[in-house]
N, C-alpha and C positions, 0 to 999 in steps of 0.2 A: 504493500499500500504505500502510495507517494503522498506525503504530507503537503497542504498548500501552505506555503510561508506567511501569505498575508491571513490567515485564519489563525486567529486565537483560541488557544485551548483555555479550558477554564482556569488553570493554574496561572495562566499569563494576565488574566484580565487584571485590571487595577481593583484595589480593595474599597471597601465602601466606609462613608462617613457617617458617623452617628451623632445624631442630635439631641440635646435634652433640654427639656425646660423643666428645672428643679424646683420643686415648691416643700413645703415643710410636711404636706401629707402624701402627695404623689409626684412621679417624674413623669412627664410626657415624653414620648421617645418617637424618633423618626429616623429613617435610614436612607442613604442615598441609593441610587441605582449605581452599578458597578462601574459607570464611567462619570460619576460625580456631576451629574446634569439636574436629575429631578430628585424630591424628597417624598416619601412616603411615609405615613403614619403607622406605628406598630401600637399594640397593646399599653396601654398606661399602667406605670408600676405604682402599686399601694406601699407606700414606705412603711417598713417596720422600724428596723433598727438598721445600723452600717453594715453588719456583717451580711444579713439577708439582703439590703438594696444592692451592695456591691457583688453578690453572689449572681443576682439577676442580672446586672451588667455584663458581669464577666460572660454569663452564659449567651447574651446578645452579640457580645464581641466576637467570640468564638463562632457562633453561628453565621453572622454576616461577614467574617473575614474584616473587622473594622481596621482602619488603618489609622483613623483620625477622629477626634472626639470635639464637638462645638457644644459649649453650653451656654445657654442665655445668660447675659449678664445684666442684671437689673439696676440700671443707673437710673437717679433721678431725672425729671423731665428736664431740669437744668443741665444736665450732664454730670452733675457731682455723683459721686460714689457714697453710698449710705452702708448701712449695716448689713443689709441683703447682699450688695456688691461684694463686701468684704467676706461674707459666707461664701459666695460662689468663687472668689479667688482661692479659698481654703478648700473647697469641694474640687474645683478643677486640678489644685497640687495633688490632693489624696488620688485623684485618678490619674495622673502623670505616674505618680510613684507607683502605684499599684500595678497599672497595665503596661508602664514604659511605652505609651504612646503619646504624639502629639496632641495637646488640648488648648482650644481657643476658645476664648471668651467672645461672646458676639451681642452687642446692644440689643436688647429685648425690648426696649420701651415701644408700648403700644401693641405687642404683639398679642398680648391676651385679648386687649380691646379690639383688635382686628379678627382674630379668632371670634370671640364673641358675636362680632357684628356678621360676620359669614355666616355664622351658624343661624342667629336670628333670621335673616334674609332666605334661609334654606328652608323655613318652615317646619324645623324638627322640633318635637317636643322639649320644653325646658328640662325635663330629668335627662333626656337624651343628649342635649347639649351639655350641660355639666358632666357627663360620661366621656364627651370626646374633646373639650375644649382645651386640655392639656395636650394631646395628640396634636392636634391642629396648630397650637402655639408651638411646639417643637418641629413643625413642619414649616412654619413660618421662619424660626430661627434660623433652620437648616438652609432652606432655600435662601434666604437671604445674604447668608454666610457664603453660600456655592457661587451665587449671583454676582456678588461683590469681587469675589476671588477671581471669576472667570473674566472680568473686564479689564 
């Protein structure tokens, strides 16, 4: 069998990027396609404790062959950092140390607002919107980062 040098094998495909919208009770999760062009939402992680949360993230990193992680960075509307931004810096550092992957912080101002607006416009029930808002916010964070990087 002759192999086509222009056809990539699965092992040669670029690895994916994981997007996270980290809150105190949940972590919204999104993953890029293998080419790093589009973001798709995954099931939201219900936070329990650090050990369980990181084990769930590790499973996703292995399953999707993640090469980089993007974490939403909750700046104030003025652009200033607050307590939540400091917590995300610490969380990002823990991700870097634990998984030895590049971790990027991405300004998430208004992503939850935009996610809620999009969901409101979709005529989805209030209960269902509450279930998927974190996922959509993670998609918006990851897609924004990828779009910016691609420019």
